[in-house]
Wavefront OBJ file of the C-alpha trace (Angstrom):
o trace
v -97.586 -45.869 179.979
v -98.623 -44.141 183.302
v -96.333 -42.365 185.409
v -95.427 -43.955 189.139
v -97.466 -42.520 191.438
v -94.145 -41.764 193.632
v -91.161 -40.135 191.633
v -87.944 -40.603 193.393
v -85.734 -37.745 192.663
v -87.487 -35.643 191.266
v -86.384 -32.458 191.690
v -82.221 -32.364 192.156
v -79.785 -34.739 193.467
v -80.062 -34.584 197.573
v -76.143 -32.938 198.564
v -77.971 -29.893 197.159
v -81.477 -29.891 198.810
v -83.341 -31.235 201.767
v -84.570 -34.650 202.493
v -88.444 -34.755 201.365
v -90.142 -36.602 203.831
v -93.915 -37.951 203.965
v -95.171 -38.409 207.636
v -97.432 -40.491 208.601
v -98.918 -41.005 212.444
v -101.665 -41.045 213.679
v -101.978 -39.156 216.704
v -102.052 -35.487 215.623
v -99.792 -34.748 218.211
v -97.193 -37.172 217.843
v -97.535 -35.689 214.621
v -97.252 -32.051 215.369
v -94.450 -32.621 216.578
v -92.264 -34.532 214.575
v -93.369 -32.007 212.024
v -91.616 -29.153 214.271
v -88.213 -30.834 215.183
v -87.522 -32.354 211.908
v -87.981 -28.982 210.035
v -85.464 -27.400 212.165
v -82.612 -29.105 210.688
v -81.775 -27.436 207.066
v -81.680 -31.207 205.730
v -85.397 -31.939 206.465
v -88.124 -30.795 205.749
v -91.433 -32.554 206.159
v -93.057 -32.001 203.216
v -96.803 -34.478 203.051
v -98.340 -35.883 206.023
v -101.256 -38.313 206.615
v -102.475 -39.525 209.448
v -102.125 -43.564 208.047
v -101.308 -45.773 205.193
v -104.779 -45.081 203.116
v -104.634 -41.167 203.705
v -101.166 -41.484 202.450
v -101.650 -43.543 199.572
v -104.495 -40.806 198.784
v -101.819 -38.138 198.718
v -99.429 -40.361 196.202
v -101.835 -41.894 193.685
v -103.983 -38.301 193.880
v -101.360 -36.513 191.855
v -100.594 -38.885 189.154
v -99.108 -36.671 186.454
v -97.677 -33.982 188.836
v -94.910 -36.257 190.164
v -94.368 -35.766 194.303
v -90.180 -35.742 195.204
v -90.367 -37.721 197.990
v -86.937 -38.914 199.411
v -88.643 -40.603 202.151
v -91.574 -42.362 204.572
v -91.151 -41.972 208.258
v -94.401 -44.577 209.691
v -95.299 -45.012 212.889
v -96.332 -48.069 214.452
v -98.226 -48.418 217.819
v -97.272 -50.986 219.969
v -100.989 -52.694 220.027
v -102.843 -54.992 217.222
v -105.121 -52.635 215.502
v -106.419 -52.308 212.464
v -104.139 -48.892 211.453
v -100.873 -50.623 212.121
v -102.741 -53.328 208.742
v -103.297 -50.488 207.232
v -100.031 -49.154 207.524
v -97.862 -52.529 206.488
v -100.622 -52.429 203.276
v -99.526 -48.625 202.645
v -95.536 -50.502 203.134
v -96.030 -53.679 200.684
v -97.927 -51.824 198.019
v -95.209 -48.849 197.846
v -92.682 -51.937 197.848
v -94.482 -53.000 194.860
v -94.834 -49.896 192.902
v -91.533 -48.124 193.932
v -89.220 -50.674 195.761
v -86.125 -47.588 195.693
v -88.421 -44.985 198.585
v -86.769 -45.571 201.658
v -89.120 -46.117 204.102
v -88.422 -45.984 208.109
v -90.103 -46.384 210.763
v -90.423 -45.587 214.041
v -92.157 -48.058 216.377
v -93.253 -48.978 220.213
v -90.775 -51.185 221.638
v -92.805 -54.454 221.529
v -94.419 -53.581 218.389
v -95.894 -57.423 217.116
v -95.192 -56.152 213.358
v -91.693 -55.050 213.042
v -91.047 -59.195 212.267
v -93.066 -58.012 209.220
v -91.772 -55.413 208.523
v -88.890 -56.171 208.660
v -89.596 -59.682 206.134
v -91.175 -56.365 203.880
v -87.750 -55.022 203.229
v -88.292 -51.848 204.826
v -84.808 -49.945 205.011
v -85.191 -49.140 208.587
v -86.769 -48.160 211.900
v -86.381 -46.076 215.070
v -88.241 -46.849 218.595
v -90.358 -44.539 219.676
v -88.922 -41.910 223.545
v -86.033 -41.819 221.481
v -83.707 -39.221 220.876
v -84.635 -36.853 218.197
v -80.972 -37.160 216.681
v -80.711 -40.637 216.649
v -84.291 -40.296 214.194
v -82.834 -37.718 212.345
v -79.013 -39.530 212.102
v -81.606 -42.956 210.843
v -83.145 -40.473 208.808
v -80.365 -39.343 206.564
v -78.498 -42.994 206.853
v -81.968 -44.913 204.713
v -82.345 -41.494 202.687
v -78.760 -42.379 201.248
v -79.762 -45.708 200.644
v -78.507 -47.475 204.069
v -80.118 -49.518 206.646
v -80.851 -48.653 209.852
v -81.643 -51.508 212.280
v -80.354 -51.368 215.324
v -78.907 -54.434 216.699
v -81.616 -54.201 219.609
v -84.743 -54.290 217.506
v -83.334 -56.915 214.963
v -82.926 -59.241 218.528
v -86.544 -58.189 219.279
v -87.161 -59.100 215.280
v -86.165 -62.224 216.640
v -87.631 -63.081 220.062
v -91.043 -61.772 218.521
v -90.844 -64.096 216.056
v -89.852 -67.053 218.563
v -92.309 -66.453 221.496
v -95.376 -66.981 218.515
v -97.273 -69.588 218.990
v -95.754 -72.401 216.321
v -94.128 -75.276 216.612
v -90.764 -77.143 216.020
v -90.079 -76.953 213.342
v -91.782 -74.097 211.858
v -89.758 -72.048 214.274
v -85.892 -73.123 213.095
v -87.519 -72.040 209.409
v -88.231 -68.520 211.517
v -84.967 -68.273 212.978
v -83.073 -69.485 209.627
v -85.751 -66.588 207.640
v -84.801 -64.054 209.696
v -80.698 -64.922 210.075
v -80.767 -64.750 206.121
v -82.369 -61.657 205.646
v -80.062 -60.031 208.547
v -77.045 -61.073 206.681
v -78.159 -60.216 203.531
v -78.719 -56.716 204.667
v -76.226 -56.421 206.217
v -73.834 -56.930 202.998
v -76.591 -54.636 201.339
v -75.285 -51.729 203.599
v -71.684 -52.507 202.917
v -72.292 -52.692 199.414
v -74.443 -49.154 199.681
v -71.234 -47.431 201.648
v -69.463 -48.837 198.643
v -71.313 -47.459 196.227
v -71.648 -44.154 197.282
v -67.810 -43.798 197.014
v -65.694 -43.027 194.008
v -65.029 -46.579 191.966
v -63.705 -47.230 188.065
v -66.777 -48.079 186.027
v -65.404 -52.092 185.767
v -65.886 -51.903 189.861
v -68.822 -50.221 189.714
v -71.235 -52.836 187.471
v -69.446 -55.442 189.564
v -70.698 -54.149 192.629
v -74.527 -53.518 191.306
v -74.329 -57.048 190.078
v -73.709 -58.240 193.517
v -76.661 -55.603 195.120
v -78.987 -57.112 192.279
v -77.797 -60.706 193.207
v -77.927 -59.678 196.845
v -81.562 -58.524 196.587
v -82.811 -61.847 194.856
v -81.155 -63.684 197.373
v -83.771 -61.568 199.583
v -86.852 -62.531 197.382
v -85.972 -66.098 197.066
v -85.811 -66.703 200.455
v -88.673 -65.033 201.609
v -89.847 -67.556 198.948
v -88.109 -71.110 200.485
v -88.524 -69.979 203.958
v -92.144 -68.927 204.353
v -93.557 -68.910 207.997
v -97.350 -69.760 209.051
v -96.845 -67.112 212.074
v -95.692 -64.121 209.765
v -97.341 -64.821 205.965
v -97.570 -61.649 205.221
v -100.782 -62.215 202.877
v -103.395 -63.034 205.203
v -102.171 -60.179 207.987
v -102.860 -57.212 205.317
v -105.763 -59.446 204.010
v -108.445 -57.412 206.771
v -106.743 -54.117 206.713
v -107.014 -53.894 202.182
v -111.082 -55.164 203.178
v -111.630 -52.427 205.224
v -110.097 -49.597 202.996
v -112.937 -49.772 201.326
v -115.076 -52.178 202.108
v -117.638 -51.804 198.940
v -114.338 -53.082 196.577
v -115.130 -55.893 194.933
v -111.770 -57.650 195.226
v -111.449 -60.324 197.317
v -109.208 -59.743 199.757
v -108.782 -63.349 201.470
v -105.499 -65.398 201.312
v -105.417 -67.052 198.109
v -103.247 -70.431 198.731
v -103.751 -71.348 195.267
v -101.744 -68.190 193.985
v -98.811 -68.810 196.887
v -98.782 -72.097 195.101
v -98.641 -70.945 191.838
v -95.337 -68.675 192.496
v -93.897 -71.773 194.548
v -94.287 -74.113 191.744
v -92.308 -71.586 188.854
v -90.072 -70.646 191.645
v -89.196 -74.409 191.862
v -89.244 -75.146 188.566
v -86.644 -72.115 187.890
v -83.804 -74.435 189.922
v -83.837 -76.913 186.883
v -82.554 -76.344 183.515
v -83.883 -73.206 181.618
v -82.497 -73.993 177.778
v -84.452 -73.878 174.950
v -86.054 -76.638 174.115
v -87.904 -75.594 170.925
v -87.412 -74.563 167.125
v -87.758 -71.058 167.782
v -85.110 -68.440 168.989
v -85.972 -66.725 171.968
v -84.148 -63.422 172.760
v -83.373 -64.622 176.296
v -81.429 -67.362 174.717
v -78.611 -64.940 174.675
v -78.303 -64.992 178.173
v -76.578 -66.958 180.381
v -78.158 -69.465 182.575
v -77.195 -67.078 186.140
v -78.659 -64.005 184.449
v -81.508 -65.929 182.778
v -82.788 -67.317 185.999
v -81.805 -63.969 187.939
v -84.280 -62.611 185.275
v -87.224 -64.779 185.642
v -87.073 -64.532 189.655
v -87.287 -60.731 188.807
v -90.154 -60.562 186.708
v -92.271 -62.946 189.593
v -91.421 -60.796 192.276
v -92.265 -57.490 190.408
v -95.247 -59.484 189.685
v -96.665 -60.622 193.148
v -95.551 -56.995 194.268
v -98.670 -56.084 191.373
v -101.220 -57.919 192.159
v -100.876 -56.268 195.642
v -100.310 -53.260 193.927
v -103.965 -53.851 192.190
v -105.079 -55.306 195.616
v -104.587 -52.455 197.243
v -105.159 -49.950 194.214
v -109.064 -50.759 194.388
v -109.282 -51.394 191.023
v -112.067 -53.444 189.562
v -113.151 -56.230 186.668
v -113.938 -53.708 184.072
v -110.839 -50.834 185.237
v -108.378 -54.677 184.968
v -109.598 -54.943 181.781
v -108.733 -51.397 180.539
v -105.869 -51.293 182.339
v -104.449 -54.391 180.657
v -101.494 -52.472 178.102
v -100.738 -50.128 181.019
v -100.278 -52.626 183.462
v -97.923 -54.866 181.212
v -95.689 -51.406 180.453
v -95.421 -51.103 183.598
v -94.177 -54.728 184.122
v -91.836 -54.136 181.897
v -90.157 -51.155 182.481
v -89.865 -51.927 186.553
v -88.226 -55.459 185.481
v -86.230 -53.397 182.925
v -85.028 -51.060 184.995
v -84.431 -53.250 188.383
v -82.749 -55.926 186.221
v -80.004 -53.719 183.918
v -79.845 -50.955 186.985
v -81.553 -47.964 187.159
v -78.345 -45.620 186.867
v -76.435 -48.349 184.849
v -73.647 -47.107 182.273
v -72.259 -47.824 179.159
v -68.894 -45.891 177.272
v -69.873 -45.578 173.704
v -67.160 -43.212 171.901
v -65.503 -42.270 175.087
v -68.624 -40.994 176.511
v -70.835 -42.797 179.305
v -74.686 -42.676 178.571
v -77.583 -44.369 180.806
v -78.974 -47.083 179.110
v -82.474 -47.031 180.788
v -83.738 -43.974 179.364
v -82.878 -45.205 176.184
v -83.936 -49.028 176.566
v -87.607 -47.656 177.574
v -87.881 -45.234 174.215
v -88.606 -48.778 172.348
v -91.746 -49.185 174.778
v -93.972 -48.573 171.304
v -91.900 -51.733 169.722
v -92.059 -53.858 172.571
v -95.917 -53.357 173.262
v -96.439 -54.434 169.521
v -94.342 -57.074 169.171
v -94.194 -59.016 172.499
v -96.998 -57.718 175.068
v -99.999 -57.162 172.948
v -98.853 -61.104 172.066
v -99.642 -62.647 175.527
v -102.075 -64.439 175.902
v -104.942 -64.206 178.170
v -103.406 -61.936 180.769
v -106.360 -60.300 181.168
v -108.231 -63.959 182.533
v -104.762 -64.758 184.882
v -105.279 -61.603 186.628
v -108.941 -62.122 186.637
v -108.222 -65.440 188.197
v -106.301 -64.197 190.743
v -107.044 -60.883 192.018
v -110.907 -61.864 191.589
v -111.303 -65.386 191.872
v -112.736 -66.159 187.958
v -112.784 -69.151 187.334
v -110.755 -70.266 183.990
v -112.628 -71.037 180.508
v -110.731 -74.153 179.596
v -111.869 -76.237 176.614
v -115.424 -74.517 176.946
v -115.805 -75.533 180.511
v -115.547 -73.409 183.434
v -113.292 -74.409 185.823
v -113.656 -73.012 189.198
v -110.096 -71.930 191.231
v -108.355 -74.496 192.769
v -109.320 -77.923 190.673
v -106.479 -79.213 188.689
v -106.759 -77.627 184.969
v -107.367 -74.173 186.515
v -104.323 -74.759 188.553
v -102.365 -75.952 185.861
v -103.532 -73.665 183.043
v -102.670 -70.632 185.581
v -99.405 -71.865 186.067
v -98.604 -72.041 181.945
v -100.181 -68.573 181.661
v -97.951 -67.057 184.031
v -94.873 -68.939 182.652
v -95.242 -67.667 179.454
v -95.810 -64.148 180.487
v -92.608 -64.296 182.685
v -91.421 -65.378 179.644
v -92.552 -62.973 177.080
v -91.563 -60.447 179.730
v -87.906 -61.564 179.390
v -88.078 -61.498 175.664
v -89.180 -58.209 175.668
v -86.682 -56.954 178.329
v -83.828 -58.079 176.491
v -84.764 -57.036 173.070
v -84.842 -53.538 173.091
v -80.641 -53.747 174.515
v -80.077 -56.170 171.106
v -81.276 -53.870 169.239
v -79.385 -50.550 170.530
v -76.325 -52.292 172.230
v -76.386 -55.664 171.195
v -72.732 -55.415 170.591
v -70.978 -53.479 173.246
v -68.046 -55.762 175.086
v -69.447 -54.074 178.724
v -72.741 -56.528 177.801
v -71.308 -59.405 176.296
v -68.998 -59.959 179.369
v -72.049 -59.324 182.096
v -74.865 -60.537 180.214
v -74.455 -63.171 177.030
v -73.425 -66.456 177.188
v -70.179 -67.386 176.301
v -71.415 -68.614 173.035
v -72.507 -66.108 171.436
v -69.546 -63.536 172.684
v -68.504 -62.381 168.930
v -69.722 -60.218 166.644
v -70.938 -62.340 163.880
v -72.316 -65.191 166.124
v -74.506 -62.146 167.645
v -75.081 -60.441 164.227
v -76.486 -64.333 162.977
v -78.382 -64.288 166.424
v -79.912 -61.508 166.017
v -80.961 -62.209 162.241
v -82.719 -65.483 163.485
v -84.817 -62.804 165.882
v -85.246 -61.079 162.477
v -86.817 -64.227 160.549
v -88.788 -65.282 163.758
v -90.855 -62.608 163.597
v -91.452 -62.403 159.903
v -92.135 -65.808 159.962
v -94.512 -64.968 163.481
v -95.925 -62.344 161.806
v -97.655 -63.793 157.973
v -97.409 -67.696 159.295
v -97.594 -68.839 162.642
v -99.586 -66.407 164.367
v -102.862 -66.517 161.426
v -102.591 -70.808 161.581
v -102.716 -70.053 165.552
v -105.949 -68.306 164.974
v -107.365 -70.656 162.311
v -106.234 -73.369 164.488
v -108.186 -71.453 167.551
v -104.550 -71.862 169.490
v -102.916 -69.970 171.469
v -99.221 -71.169 171.673
v -97.285 -71.128 175.081
v -93.994 -71.180 176.282
v -93.632 -73.111 179.941
v -90.558 -75.000 181.937
v -89.984 -77.809 182.370
v -87.478 -80.383 184.298
v -85.541 -80.144 181.554
v -85.545 -76.708 180.136
v -88.332 -74.265 177.851
v -91.427 -76.035 175.907
v -93.716 -74.897 173.908
v -97.282 -76.588 174.262
v -101.143 -75.174 172.539
v -103.963 -74.496 173.957
v -107.542 -74.315 173.093
v -109.127 -70.850 172.124
v -111.376 -69.721 169.865
v -110.640 -66.615 168.192
v -112.937 -65.526 166.601
v -112.377 -61.681 166.558
v -108.776 -62.135 165.284
v -109.616 -64.116 162.010
v -112.425 -61.982 161.127
v -109.875 -58.937 161.259
v -107.176 -60.981 159.321
v -106.075 -58.781 155.992
v -103.156 -58.910 153.152
v -100.600 -61.770 153.560
v -101.895 -64.004 157.116
v -105.335 -63.727 155.394
v -103.792 -65.264 152.244
v -102.191 -68.264 154.153
v -105.803 -68.985 156.266
v -107.260 -69.786 152.918
v -104.545 -71.539 152.068
v -104.777 -73.887 154.185
v -108.716 -73.600 154.158
v -107.730 -74.897 150.826
v -105.789 -77.755 151.829
v -107.773 -79.020 153.952
v -110.743 -78.770 151.357
v -108.630 -80.884 149.214
v -106.983 -82.817 151.044
v -109.703 -85.980 151.456
v -110.886 -85.385 147.925
v -107.294 -85.829 146.852
v -106.569 -88.500 149.423
v -109.652 -90.379 147.760
v -108.197 -90.017 144.197
v -104.632 -90.690 145.239
v -106.125 -93.778 146.880
v -108.299 -94.901 143.789
v -105.325 -93.987 141.301
v -103.258 -96.503 143.915
v -105.841 -99.099 144.435
v -106.354 -98.788 140.918
v -102.427 -99.186 139.719
v -102.520 -102.054 141.866
v -104.912 -104.443 140.452
v -103.581 -103.466 136.831
v -100.053 -104.793 138.312
v -101.168 -107.567 140.197
v -104.381 -108.529 138.016
v -103.600 -108.205 134.427
v -100.189 -107.817 134.145
v -99.160 -110.146 136.939
v -101.299 -112.971 135.313
v -100.259 -112.166 131.886
v -96.417 -112.797 133.333
v -97.893 -115.918 135.563
v -99.494 -117.481 132.451
v -96.730 -116.769 129.817
v -94.104 -118.005 132.545
v -96.370 -121.097 133.195
v -96.022 -121.655 129.426
v -92.641 -121.263 128.849
v -91.579 -124.153 131.987
v -93.759 -125.978 130.412
v -92.784 -126.116 126.905
v -89.179 -126.985 128.428
v -90.214 -129.773 130.342
v -92.163 -131.675 127.251
v -88.504 -130.748 125.612
v -86.744 -132.417 128.006
v -88.905 -135.424 128.565
v -88.921 -135.968 124.349
v -85.682 -135.934 124.708
v -85.421 -138.395 127.199
v -87.887 -140.479 125.494
v -85.629 -140.572 122.534
v -82.653 -141.468 124.516
v -84.242 -144.787 125.333
v -85.625 -145.860 121.876
l 1 2 3 4 5 6 7 8 9 10 11 12 13 14 15 16 17 18 19 20 21 22 23 24 25 26 27 28 29 30 31 32 33 34 35 36 37 38 39 40 41 42 43 44 45 46 47 48 49 50 51 52 53 54 55 56 57 58 59 60 61 62 63 64 65 66 67 68 69 70 71 72 73 74 75 76 77 78 79 80 81 82 83 84 85 86 87 88 89 90 91 92 93 94 95 96 97 98 99 100 101 102 103 104 105 106 107 108 109 110 111 112 113 114 115 116 117 118 119 120 121 122 123 124 125 126 127 128 129 130 131 132 133 134 135 136 137 138 139 140 141 142 143 144 145 146 147 148 149 150 151 152 153 154 155 156 157 158 159 160 161 162 163 164 165 166 167 168 169 170 171 172 173 174 175 176 177 178 179 180 181 182 183 184 185 186 187 188 189 190 191 192 193 194 195 196 197 198 199 200 201 202 203 204 205 206 207 208 209 210 211 212 213 214 215 216 217 218 219 220 221 222 223 224 225 226 227 228 229 230 231 232 233 234 235 236 237 238 239 240 241 242 243 244 245 246 247 248 249 250 251 252 253 254 255 256 257 258 259 260 261 262 263 264 265 266 267 268 269 270 271 272 273 274 275 276 277 278 279 280 281 282 283 284 285 286 287 288 289 290 291 292 293 294 295 296 297 298 299 300 301 302 303 304 305 306 307 308 309 310 311 312 313 314 315 316 317 318 319 320 321 322 323 324 325 326 327 328 329 330 331 332 333 334 335 336 337 338 339 340 341 342 343 344 345 346 347 348 349 350 351 352 353 354 355 356 357 358 359 360 361 362 363 364 365 366 367 368 369 370 371 372 373 374 375 376 377 378 379 380 381 382 383 384 385 386 387 388 389 390 391 392 393 394 395 396 397 398 399 400 401 402 403 404 405 406 407 408 409 410 411 412 413 414 415 416 417 418 419 420 421 422 423 424 425 426 427 428 429 430 431 432 433 434 435 436 437 438 439 440 441 442 443 444 445 446 447 448 449 450 451 452 453 454 455 456 457 458 459 460 461 462 463 464 465 466 467 468 469 470 471 472 473 474 475 476 477 478 479 480 481 482 483 484 485 486 487 488 489 490 491 492 493 494 495 496 497 498 499 500 501 502 503 504 505 506 507 508 509 510 511 512 513 514 515 516 517 518 519 520 521 522 523 524 525 526 527 528 529 530 531 532 533 534 535 536 537 538 539 540 541 542 543 544 545 546 547 548 549 550 551 552 553 554 555 556 557 558 559 560 561 562 563 564 565 566 567 568 569 570 571 572 573
């Protein structure tokens, strides 16, 4: 699995070393002054510098395999609307998608039009140009420590900047509600981060970490449920991305189909999430709210993954080659964020971080789940390059009803399968821990007996799918998808020719297909023979035996009648 371009905390803890800063500033004079001033402080060091977001991204991606210890990104924004600002904001969004734990601090002009967008991106802080260097240093230390640094004056500019944009009354109310909610969430997150820095018991730390995760999910939900027509990020960042490499084949114009796709699925997650199929799923062990939280997190990470792929200038050919790495990275990032990077459990009086252990199961997860997610590349091509989807041997262009429905089903299935992949290593390694039960499990599956029964059901499901279900689906030219409905999760089948997979079947799976073929070959003949035998039996019973019995019965009745007549005649005589 490819390493992340930014390795947070690759060196020793911050308490014992300087804060490593990546400075991005287009003005060389200002950049030189920043480097000189900041390096005078013993706990600060500008280790990397770039003129814009594109240059900074090249610095980070040029050293894949050689982790860079970056604790904070200091980014300068100008006061006018320039392409440079778009490039920098595009860089911010790509960084947040790839390494959300890397904090970003803005150095912006007092009336920068991009403060609202930056705030909505989740950037941790902002300082105004021309301010005191001591204030800047204080903000750097605060943001590097995991807190936010948005002063009330700057937040007021954010709100005013949104309200003064041309918009209708409804959108203005929506923007104010959105920003007010985000401001409240940011304030609460700042307080939580402060509390997490203190000395806490294991239980208190777990509770606060869970609360922080819920607030991050709430922040994402607010951005999804209260979009603004004037501050939508995608069309604003698209021009910058198209300028970074003009020859790139990716279409960076706003894709309303993708936006609608995420909105549709997010709306479905508000309904029931019960498993309505007869197939046990790993996520069945989760409580309803945890299941919903995991699904939202996967959608958020996948949306960020799309942004990163756009920013990285990947081509159609490269995308197909990178499919395993993309799915593995998505699984790893979701696993890390869902449980918490530093989540610890107590085993035999030892505190153990679970994330490094869970990520060791990448090979099993990849083989058992990730490789079996159907048409993930087709979905990415549809969303990134607007390549039509093939449905029932018909090409369906982007925006058509059939294409939107199929893309929605594919993304829903991917979301459910990634969620299963997140839970599989946990069930294998830490499934019976009390801390896991109390924090994540459905109350109906808390006893050791129920958990073992659940795990056995999953084990049998994998065996049946491997030897019977999957060969049958291949032979019948189908993919079976799990999708969301208004009542829960159900399973549907889509047509998809799979001749290459059919040719590769060996052993028991091949025998299953031969048995199905034999059954199909014999079934019409057996049916015809059964029909013939049945017709013969019916003819024998009705035409021969039935008529014979009828004649005998009629003779008996006639004889009784004759005897009765003679008896009456004798009496009269």
